[in-house]
NUKE-247948 format. One record per residue (C-alpha): residue number from 1; residue in three letters; z, y, x. Coordinates in steps of 0.02 Angstrom, whole numbers, plus 32768, in hexadecimal, padded with zeros to 4 digits. Layout:
BEGIN
(r NUM,"Ala",(Z,Y,X)) ...
This chain:
BEGIN
(r 1,"Met",(8000,8000,8000)) (r 2,"Phe",(8026,8077,8090)) (r 3,"Glu",(7FAB,8030,810F)) (r 4,"Thr",(7F56,80D7,8132)) (r 5,"Ile",(7FF8,8133,815D)) (r 6,"Arg",(8038,809B,81BE)) (r 7,"Asp",(7F9A,8098,8227)) (r 8,"Arg",(7FA3,8154,8245)) (r 9,"Met",(8058,8145,827E)) (r 10,"Arg",(802A,80B9,82F5)) (r 11,"Glu",(7F9B,8120,833C)) (r 12,"Leu",(8010,81B5,835A)) (r 13,"Val",(808F,8145,83B2)) (r 14,"Arg",(8007,80F8,8421)) (r 15,"Ser",(7FCF,81A6,8454)) (r 16,"Leu",(8084,81E1,846B)) (r 17,"Asp",(8063,8268,83EB)) (r 18,"Tyr",(810F,8268,839C)) (r 19,"Val",(81B6,82C2,83A2)) (r 20,"Met",(8265,8284,8380)) (r 21,"Thr",(82E3,82EF,8323)) (r 22,"Ile",(838F,830B,836E)) (r 23,"His",(83D7,82A7,82DE)) (r 24,"Gly",(8360,8219,8307)) (r 25,"Glu",(8393,821B,83BE)) (r 26,"Glu",(844B,8217,838F)) (r 27,"Glu",(8433,8185,8318)) (r 28,"Met",(83C9,8129,8397)) (r 29,"Glu",(8455,813C,8417)) (r 30,"Asn",(84DC,810A,8399)) (r 31,"Asp",(847F,8068,8374)) (r 32,"Glu",(845A,804A,842D)) (r 33,"Leu",(839E,8053,8412)) (r 34,"Ser",(831C,8092,848D)) (r 35,"Ile",(8280,80F6,8468)) (r 36,"Leu",(821F,8059,8491)) (r 37,"Asp",(827B,8000,8404)) (r 38,"Val",(8248,808B,838D)) (r 39,"Glu",(8193,8086,83C8)) (r 40,"Asn",(818F,7FC9,83B4)) (r 41,"Ala",(81D7,7FD4,8304)) (r 42,"Ile",(814B,804B,82D1)) (r 43,"Gln",(80C4,7FE5,8329)) (r 44,"Thr",(80F9,7F40,82DB)) (r 45,"Gly",(814B,7F7A,8239)) (r 46,"Glu",(8113,7FA0,818A)) (r 47,"Val",(812E,8038,811D)) (r 48,"Ile",(81A5,7FFE,8095)) (r 49,"Glu",(81C4,809F,8037)) (r 50,"Arg",(8188,8152,8021)) (r 51,"Gln",(8205,81D9,7FF5)) (r 52,"Arg",(81E0,828C,7FBF)) (r 53,"Asp",(8248,8323,7FEB)) (r 54,"Glu",(8272,837B,7F48)) (r 55,"Asn",(8269,8429,7F96)) (r 56,"Thr",(81D2,841D,8009)) (r 57,"Asn",(8177,838C,7FB4)) (r 58,"Glu",(8159,8342,8061)) (r 59,"Ser",(814D,8286,806F)) (r 60,"Lys",(81B2,821F,80E9)) (r 61,"Tyr",(819F,8166,8104)) (r 62,"Leu",(8215,80D7,812A)) (r 63,"Val",(81CD,805C,81A7)) (r 64,"Ala",(8223,7FB3,81B7)) (r 65,"Gly",(8203,7F65,8260)) (r 66,"Lys",(824D,7F0A,82F3)) (r 67,"Thr",(8297,7F44,8397)) (r 68,"Leu",(825B,7EF9,843B)) (r 69,"Asp",(82E3,7E75,842D)) (r 70,"Gly",(82BB,7E4B,8378)) (r 71,"Lys",(8341,7EAD,831B)) (r 72,"Asp",(8314,7EF7,8271)) (r 73,"Val",(830C,7FB5,826B)) (r 74,"Val",(82CD,803B,81F5)) (r 75,"Val",(8277,80D6,8236)) (r 76,"Val",(826B,816E,81C4)) (r 77,"Ala",(81D7,81DB,81F3)) (r 78,"Lys",(8155,8254,81B2)) (r 79,"Ile",(80B4,82A3,81EA)) (r 80,"Gly",(80E0,8357,8212)) (r 81,"Leu",(807A,83F2,81EF)) (r 82,"Thr",(803A,83EE,82A2)) (r 83,"Gly",(7FF9,833C,828B)) (r 84,"Lys",(807F,82F1,82FA)) (r 85,"Leu",(80EB,8261,82C2)) (r 86,"Val",(819C,829F,82A6)) (r 87,"Ile",(821F,8216,82B8)) (r 88,"Ile",(82AD,8251,8249)) (r 89,"Thr",(8329,81C4,8264)) (r 90,"Val",(8338,810D,828D)) (r 91,"Tyr",(83BB,808C,825F)) (r 92,"Lys",(83DD,7FD4,826E)) (r 93,"Glu",(83CB,7F72,81CE)) (r 94,"Ala",(8473,7F46,8184)) (r 95,"Val",(84A1,7E91,819B)) (r 96,"Glu",(84CD,7E3B,80FA)) (r 97,"Tyr",(8560,7DC3,8105)) (r 98,"Glu",(857D,7D32,8090)) (r 99,"Asn",(862B,7D20,8046)) 
């Protein structure tokens, strides 16, 4: 459903045409992730959801992918006005425990 945006994001990562927000850097550090983990998640992942900002009407996308060591992560990103990929945040998928 989101193949076009997924492919565009992958292209921007391959060409290193992206920026990371400060919030994204902080979350990446908190979850002990590297920029290579984030790049890999975008390159191998799939867009699972589109969200719209109520004020600006901009779209941002949730990409579910894998880190280099196979952990599940979600990258939240958008295509900025300049055409660059803006990585807003990244987080590890919550692990569900059985009771």
